[in-house]
N, C-alpha and C positions, 0 to 999 in steps of 0.2 A: 168783346173789350180787347185792348191793346196790351199785349205783352212780349218783350223785347228779348233778344238772346244775349250773350255775353253775362254768364252768371256771376253773381256778386263774389269778389276776391277777398282772400285772406280772414276767413270767417272767425278765424281764431285771435285775430289782433285786436287790440284795445282801443277801438275807435268807434264812433257812430257808422252803423252799417245801412241803417233804414230811417227815412225821415217820413211819418206819416203826414200827409197833408190833406187828410179827408175832411169833409164838413161833418157838422153835428148829425148825429143818427144813421151814421153810414158802415156801422160795425166796428168802430175803432176799437173796442174794447175786446171784441171777439178777434181784432187781428193782434192786439197784443198777446192774447192767449197762444194763438197760432205761430207767432213768431217765436216764442219762448219754447214752445213744442219743437220748433224747428232747430233750435240752438242758436237763434239770433237774440241774446237777452243777456241781461235784464233790460226790460223795456219801461220807460217812464209813461205812466198814463196817470192824470190827475184823479181819476175814479178808482185807482188802484192801490190805494193806501199810501201812494209816495208822491202828496202834493209839492211842487216846486218852491223851494224857499224864495225871499226877495232877492237872494244874491243871484238867483237863476233869471229871474224876469225884471231885474233891476233896470235903471235907466240907460247904464253904460253898457251897450251889448255889441263889442265887436267881435272879429272871429276867435281872439283869445279868449274874451270873456266866456264864449259858447263853449270851446274845447276845456277849459278848466272846470266849469261849472258842471258840465254834463260828462265828466271825464269816465264816471261810473256806468253809463248806460250805452246800450249797443243801438237802441232805437227810442225814438220819442214820437209820442202819438197824442190824439186829442188836441185842445186847443193850442197846445204849446207849438207842435208841428203846423198845424193849419195857420196859426198866425203869422209864425216866424221862419217858414220854410227857405223864403229868399237867403235870410243871413245863416240859417243853418247849413245850407247849400254850399256857402261860401267856407264855413268854418269846418265843415266835411266834405270835402270834393270827392271822396270816394263812395259817399253813400248815394243809395239809389232814393228816389222819391216815390212813394207809393199813393196815390190818390185812390181812396175808396170810394166808391158810388152806390148809388142804388136807383132803380126804376125811380122817375120823378114822383108817380103817383103814390107808391108806397112810402117813399120817403115823406112827402107832404103830410100822410096819414100819422106817421110815427112822429114827426116834428110838430105837429100842431097839438097832438095828444100831450105830450111832454110838456109844450110851453103852458098848456091850459093847468097840468100839475104844478108846474113852477109858480105860475102866478096865483093859484088859488091858496098855495102854503105860503107865499108871500118871501120868498127868496130874492135877495138882492145882493149888490156887492160886487167885486171883481171876479170873474169866473175863477181865478187861482184859488179863492179863499172860500169858496163853496164846494165842499165835497159830494153834494148832491147834483149840482149842475153839470151837464155832461161837457160842454165846451163854451167858449166865448159866443157861440152861434145862438144860445139860447137867450143872450143877452144883446142890448145896442152896443154901437161902437163906443159908446163911454161907460160900459159896464153895468148899466142899469137893466133890469128886466123889462123887455119890450112890452109896448103898451098893446091895446087890442088889435092895432093894426099889423102886428105880427103874424096875427092869424089869416088874415087876408091871402088866400092861395096864391094870386097872382104876384103879389110882392114878396111872399116867401120863397116861391120857384124862382123868382129873378134874382135873388139874393144868393140861392143855392146854385144855379147856374151859372151865375156871374163868377162866384168863387171857382166853380171848377175850369170855367174858360180860362181864369187868370192863371191856375196852376198849369193847364196845358200849354198856355203860350208862353209861360216862363221857364218851365223847365224842359231841357234840352231832351230830344225824344231819347237819347242813348241812356238818359239817367231815369227815365219816368215808367211806372206800371200803373196803367189804369184798372182798377180791379173791383169787380162788384162782388160783395161776400157771398152772395149766392152760387159763385163759380168755385166757391171753397178751396182745395189744396192746390188744384192743377197750376194756375199761373204762378202762383207765389213759389211754388216747389221748382218750377221751371226758371224762373228768374233768378233765384236763390242759388240755384245749381245741386239741389238737395232732393233725395225721394221722399215721395208722400208718406207719412206714417200710416200705418194700419189701423186708426183710428177715426171716429166721425170728427167734422170739423167742429170747433167749439162756437156756439151762439149764446153770448151772452148781453147784459143789459137790456132785456126786452122792455116793452114800454110798461109792461106789468111790474118787472122789477123796479125801473125807475120811478113810477108811480108810489109803488109800497114804500121805496126808501124816502122819499119824499113826506109821505103820510105817517112818518115814523114807525112803520112797521119792520123795520130792519132790525131784527132781534130784539125782541122785548127785554127789557131790563129783567133780571132776575128778582122774582117776588117770592112771598111766602107760599105761595099756592104751586110752586115749581118743584119737582124732586131734586133731591142735591145728593151728589156723591161725596159723603162727609170723608171717608178713608178708605184706601186701598192697601193690600199688603199682598205680597207673594213669597212662595216657598218652593225649595228644591232639595232634592236629597243631597247628601253631602258629596256623592261620588260623581265626577265628572268624567265623560269620555271624549277624546279627541277623535277624529274621521279614521284615522290609521285604527284606531281601537276597534271601533264599530267595523270597519271591513273585515278584521280579522275574525272577531267574534260571530259573526253572521257568514263566515265562510265564503266571504267576497274578494278577500285579498289577492290579487294578481288577475281578476276580472277585469278586462280593458274597459269595458263600458261602466262596469260599477265604478271604478277608480275614476273615470272622467265624471261621472255624476256626481259623485262625493266632492270631487276637486272644484266643480263650477257651482254647487249647491248655496255658497253663501254661508253655509254653516261650519264653524270652527269648533265648538265644543256642544256637548249636550248631557242632559242627566237622564240616565236610562237606568233606572234600578234593577228592571228584572232582567236587564242583560248580564247581570252576574250570575244568573242561574235560579232555576225554579223548579218545584219538586214535579212538574209535569210537563212534557214537551207540547201539549196542544194547547191553544188558545183558550178552549174552554176550561182545560184542565188547570190553568193559569189563574183563572177568574177568583178564587178566594183569596189568593195573595195579593193581586192586583186591586180588590176591594180593599183589603186592609192597609195597604199602602195610601190609596187614596184618602182614607179616613184619618191616617196618622199626618199625612202632609195638610189635609184641611183643619185639623186641630191647631197644627203649628202656625197657619195662616192666620187663623180666626184669633188666636191668642196674641198675635203681633198686633190684631186691631184694638185689642183692649175693650172689647165690648162688655156691656153690663148684661147679661142674660135676661134680666127682668125686664128689659127694656125693648126686647126682641119681639115683635109681632109676627113677623113672617120670616121663613127661612126657604130659600129657593137655591136647590143644588144641581147641577148639570155636568155631564159627561157624555163623550161620545163613545166611550166604552162600557160604563157601567150599566148593565141590565137587572142586577140583584136585588132581591129585597131581604130585608128593609133596606130603603134607600139612605144616600147619604144624607139628606136631610133629616130623616127618621133617626140617624145615628146621633147627629150633631145635638138635636133636642134633648136625647136621652143623656149625652156626656155632659151637657152645660145645666142639666136641670132645669130647662126653660118650662114655662107655663104649658102645661098639656094642652091647652086650647091654641097653642101657636100654631098658625097655618103654615102647612108645608107642602112644598111642589118638587119634584125631580124631572129636570128635562132631558131628553137624550135625542141624539141623532142631529143636534143643530150645529154641533162642531164650532168651526173658526168664525161662523157667523152669530154666536150665542149671546155675545155682549147686548146688542140691542134688545131682543127680546126677554132676557132675563131682567135687565133694569126696568123695562115696560111693564112685564108682569109683577114686579116687585112693586114697584109705585103704584098700580091697580089694585094689588090686593091690600097695601097699606091704608086704602080709604076705610076699610073695616075695622082699623087698629088705630084710631086717630091718638095722637101723642107717642106712638112707638115706632121703632125702627125696623128696617128691613135689612136681611143679611142674604148676602148672595155668595154661594161656592162654587167656583168652577174649578175642576181637578180634570187631571188627565192623565192615563196610564198609556201611553203610545208604545211602551217599551211591551206591554201585556201583548201587543199585536205583532211583535217583532219575532220572526221564525226563522230558522237557519235556511240557507239558501239551498235550493232544490234544482234539478236540471232543469226541469220545465217552466222554472219562474217566468212570469211575465216581466217584461221590462217595467212597467207601471209598480211593481212590486219594489223593485230596486230604485224607482226614483222617490218612495214614498220611505224606505229604508235609510235614504241619505238626507232628509230633512227632519223627521218627527222626533219630539222628545216629550219627557214627563216633566209636569208642573203643576202649580196650585195658585190660584189667586182668590182672595176673599175682599168682598168690598160689603161697605156699610151705606146704606139709603135712608134719608128722611124726607118725609113727605114735603117738608117745606122749612122755612125760617131762615136765620142768617147764621153764619158760622163758614168754617173753612170747607174747601173743595167747591169744585163746579156745580152749576146749575143745569139740568138737563133741560133744554128749551124746546127742543122738538127730535123726532126720532121717526124712522120709517126702515121698512124692511122691501126689498124689490126682488122678485124672483124672475130671473131672465128666461123666458118660454123656451122649451125645446133643449134644457141642458140638464134634466135630471140626472143622465147617466156620467156627466162629469165628475161628480164625486161620489163614490160609493164604497161600501164595504163589501169586500169579497173575503167570504169565510167558508171553510171545507172541514172535515172531520180533523185534519192533521196539519191545515195551513189557515193563514188569515193575514190579510193586509187591507189598507186603504188605497184604493184605486183612485189616481188622479190621472184624467186624460192630458195628454201633451198640449192641447189645444186650450185648456183651462186659464191659464194667463191672459193670452190673447182674447179669449172670449170675455174675460172680465174687463181687460184694457179697452175693448172696443166701445162697451155698454157704460163704462163708469163714468164717463164725461157728461153723457146726457143725464143720467140718472142723479148725479150731484146737482147739476144745474137746475133739474126739475125740483130737487128738494129745496133748493135755497131759493129760488126766485119767489114763492109765496111769501117768504119771510124779506123780501127786499134785499137780498144779500147776492153777491156774485163770489167766485172763488177767491177773489182777491181781498174779501172781507175776512178770511181766515187767518188767525195768527199761528195756529199749531195744526198740523197735520198727524193725525194718530192713525196710520196706516198697518193693515193686517200684515205681520210679518211671515206669509205663508211660503215664501220660498224667493230665492233671488230674483226670478222671473217674474213673480206674482208682484213684486215690489216695484221692478221695473216697468212693468207693463201699467200698472195703478199710475205710477209716477208720469209716464209718457200720456196717459190717457186724461191726465188732471193737468198736464202741463207745469209739474213740480220740477224745481230743482233738487239735486241730489241732496243738499243740506236740509231741505224742508222734511225729506225722509230719513234722515241720517239716522235717528233714534231707531227707526224699524230694521233698518240694516244691520245696526249694532245690536239690537236685541235678537234677530234671526241668529248672527254669528255666535253669540254667547249662549244661547239657550235652544236654537232649531225653532220649528214649528210646534209649539205645545198645544196645539189645536184648542178646544175650548177657552182656556185661560188667556190665549195669547194676546188678545188686543190689551188686556188688563196690565200685562208685563210692559206693554208698549207705553200707556195711559200713566203707568206709575213711574215710569223712566223720563218721560216728557215732563211730569210735574217736578221732579227731582232736579232736571237738566237745565230745564228751560224757564222755570220759575215764573209760570204765567202770572201776569199783572191783573188787578182788578180790570174788568170790562173784556179782557183778551177773550177770542173766540176759538174754540177747537172742535174739529170735525172728525169723529170717529169714522173710520170707513172700514168695513169687515168683508170678507169675501167667504162663504161656506156653501156647503151642500145645495144643491136647488137649481142651477148656481143661484145663490142668495148674496146680494149687496145690502148689507146693514149700513146705516146712518145714523149717526146721533150729534147733534149740536150742543155743544158744551159753552156755559159763558161764566168767566170767573169773577 
């Protein structure tokens, strides 16, 4: 492929930077994701939930029209760029033109498959009005679905090659990048004058995803058979510490490394109940106090849900810290005088990835209790693991001391039915091979801390894109179908790497950053804090989709698709 020198200029300026002139099925949606990950965004693509209005594609399309209609976009892709690249070049003389191409045989197989899908499901009309169709090139020149002749190999390849030849003969060489999606980051980054990110190149809108979308498999509508998150509540101790207070109490004030880590952690304040002091200096000695703390916070969180104990059929509790018996689930059944036959489970060691297995386990257990509800309690006493600084402390101990906090969340689950709260449409957990040591508990007679490898954020960021795409594809979805991102607030670098790996804007993960700043990483209940705040702040509308993304020991990526 050809790529030229002279990197694109003024990346921060408010004008069009990239015009995508690629034909259908050449990776235009993947190109959108890649450009946004490289800072060239937002990018307009009809498949990404931003269909152009009539004002954009109206009959009067002079240069001023394009500049005003597309003022908010930094790149335009899909059929808009493919159809109108000559006009867009005139309106935006500083923009480069990216002609995405594929091997002709591979292109034809993908094109023919998608035309068959489109014809079978009877799509018609202007391309701009069809959210399911990729570009104008799955339609004829009059906006109608092509007849059977469109599947003739020679005819289809002639149209494809004619389009590519026209672009290459029209666009001056100094403004043109001819790029194959198989080449990934290299040519794009060189032409844009930016470094390649340390994550896999996104590959979206495969034939399978295209077909599932047209077949109506894109996110089944919530039905009575799907579990529903009816209510969520969270509870913290009254006492909150800022970072300078934590440094002082742990004996780290004046330590250059510790102060730098605390300053860069993204945490502003945390609730750390046992930082006030406990009857024993060892982690083991503090266990009874921590157990009582977890129970007290759990009661307050459950009280805030307003449950009817007679309607609870399953109680599932979880903590990274608690190993004692009776478990938190046992204590809650006793406290609320629930039915003695209430199912009870206590999950340990799953930590920040707990939300997905907790919801799945609760929903599965409810099958034995028709008409009843499930109660999830996720509680964490991270201050029970915080110990005073020692001369031989590992730096990983200081990293954990900078971000972890105490917290508790409770959630009420129903096996189905209508009512408030999102339905759980699909969920998955994916353990990344060879990463068992990245998150682990380090305990000795006198000391204890949760060890986090410094490469943990990079590991998560490098894999999360492919894991999320693989999860969404069978549902006929891409990342751009997600309205609300509920991302684990595991630390500033965790959020940043997930954000980069998924090509998200800072605003899309703002709730996660704010939750981290106000509470720190509270381990097991962390993602419930983000989900609760997302519901309050974003007020998801009916039909909105949310994707929960958790990162925990394993390293395990948990995913849960919610629909309101």
